[in-house]
N, C-alpha and C positions, 0 to 999 in steps of 0.2 A: 910804394910811395912813402909809407910811414918810416921805412928804413932810411931812405934819402933824406927826409926831413930831419931825422935824428942825426945822421952823418954830417949834415950841414950845420948843426946846432941851432936849428930853428924851431925847436919844440914850443918855445914860449911866443912865437909869432905866427905859426902855421897850425891849422887844425883841420882834421878830416871829420866831418860831422855827419856824413851820410844824408839820408832823406830827412827833410824838415818840412813841416807845413807852414811855418812862419817865415817864408822865404824873404819877404821885404826887410824884416828885422835883421836878418843875417847878411843880406846883400849891403844894407846901409852900414854896417859895422865893419865891412872889410876895406882894405886900401885898393885892392884891384881883384879882378876875377879871371881864373885860369880854367879853360876848357881844352884839355889835351886829347879830346876824343879822336878815335880812329874813324867811327861811324857816328853820324848825329842826323837825326830826321830834319828837325826845323831849327834847333838851337834856341829854344825858348829861355833856357838859363842866360844866354847872351843878351837877349832882349831885355830881360828882367834887370840884368847888370846895367845897361845902357840907360834904361828908364830911371835908375837910381843915380846916374851920372858917374858910374865907376868905370875906369879903364879896364879894357878887355884884352887878354892875350889868348888866342885861340888857334887850334890847328885848322886846316882848310877843309871844313865839313859843312855840311847843311847849307851851302850857298852864302855863308856868312862873309866869307873873304871876298867874293865878287861884289856883294853889296856894299862893303866898307871901303873898297878900293885898297885892300891890304896887299903887301908885296910878299914875295915868296922868300923864305929863309930855310937854311938847312935845318934838319930836325933838332939838332943840338944847339942851335944858335941862341935860343931863348933862355938857356940856364943861367948864363951870367947876368943878364938884365933882371931876370926874376929874382935871383939871389940878391943882387944889389938893392932892388926894391924892398925885399923883406927886411934887409939889415937897416936901411934908412928909416922905415916906418911911414907915417903919414904924411906924404908931401904932394899928394895928388898925381895926375897923370904924368909929370915930368919925373917922378920917382923911377919910372921904368925905362924912360928914355926911348929912343927909336929902335926898338928891338927888331 
C-alpha cells in the first residue's frame, strides 16, 4: 500500500497510521474513508466514519454493502475515483463521485 501511495505521488495526502485510540479525531480529519478488507466481522470502522459524516468506499464485507444499498463494481474500478478524490482535496462526498 505504501509503495502504491508513493508511486501515485500522494505521500502528502495519504497516510497509513495503524492503530489509534483517538479514532474520532482522525476520522474527522480525513476527506473519506476506505476499507479494502477481504474479511471484516462487523465493519465498526465504517460505522465510525458514517457517524462523523464521511463518505465511505468499502469492499463487500461484513454486511455493509447490503445495508447501504451499494452496487457491485469490478475490484479495480475504485482506483480512478479514489485517486481523483485524493488529488482534489476536501470537497465532500462529490469528490469521489459515483464509484
